N, C-alpha and C positions, 0 to 999 in steps of 0.2 A: 504494500500500500504506500503510495507516495502522497505525502501531505504537502500540498502547495500553499505558498504564502498568499493571502488575499491580495488582490490586485491593488497596487499603489496608485494606479491611474484613476481609479474611482475616487470621487470626492467623499471623504468621510469626516465626521466631526472629531474633534480632539478626544472626546470621551470614548468614541468607538475605536479610534486608533490605539488608545491606551488599553482598552479591553482586549483588542485583538493582538496587542504587542507587535505593532507594525510601525513603520515610519520612525519618528523620533523616540518611540517606546520599544524598539526592537531590543531583544536581549540575546547576548551571545555567550557561549561556553565553548569548551573544547573536550575532545576525546583523548583518552590515554589508553595505552596498551603496555603491559609489562609482563615479564615472565620470571617466575621464581627459579632459582637454581635447583638442579637435580638434588634430591636427598632432603629437601626442606620438608619437614613434617607438616601435617595439617594444623597442628597446634601452633607451630612457629608462623605459619602463614596467617592464621587468625590474629596472632600477636602483632605481626607486621602491619596488617590492615588496620587494626585498632590504633596503633601508633600513628600510622599515616593519616587517618581521619582526625585524630586529636591534634597532631603537630603540624601537618601540612594543610589540612582542609579547614578545620574549625578555627584555627588561629588566624586565618586570613578571611574569615566570614564567607567561606565557600561551602558548597554542598556537593556531595559525590554520590553517584549511583553506579553500582557495578562491583566487580571483583578485580580480576586481572586485566579486564578491559572495562572501561566505564566512561562516564561523562561528568565533567566538572562544570558547575555554574556558580554564580554568586548568589548568596541568600538575598532575599528581597527582590526588588525590581531594578536590576542593573546588570551590566555585563562584566565578564572576566577581562583582565588586562594582560598585557605581555609580561608584566612583573609577576602576576599570578601563575602564568604558564611556566616561567623560569623557576619560580620557587618550588612548584610541584615537581618539575623535572629534576631540580637539584636534590630535593629530598629523596626521590626514588632512586637516583643514581648513587646517592651516598649510602643507601641501604645495602648491607653485605649479603642479604638473602636474595636480592634481585639481580638478575644478570642482563636483562634486556629491557630498555625503556624507549617508548615512542610517545611523544606528546604532539598531538595534531594542532593545526591552526584553529583560531577561533572560528566558530560558525554559528548560524542562527540556532538558538536553543529550542525554538518552537516549530519551525517550518522547514521543509526540504528533506525530511527524513525518508528513507526507503526502508521498508520492513522486509 
């Protein structure tokens, strides 16, 4: 299923643009993919994910959905920044239990997804 952004060519009120999260109210986030090293137990993986959420996500007022691949957004109504992407990348790369990290560019958090 492809979720398309509502047309920006159509005139919409400020209230409706905000409700649809389009135009000046567009919100962006980014995808991450990482891989644990071989031999890391499920308990260690859970511990790393909990530390990741506490130290890299919540400390920057971000939200994360997923596991070894997921999506990062900002809490509230705003977009992630390049500094957010770099901080998340740095945290993941510094973790000794993780061997491969990929942080994707910002993209629309609400529209354009292919299921």
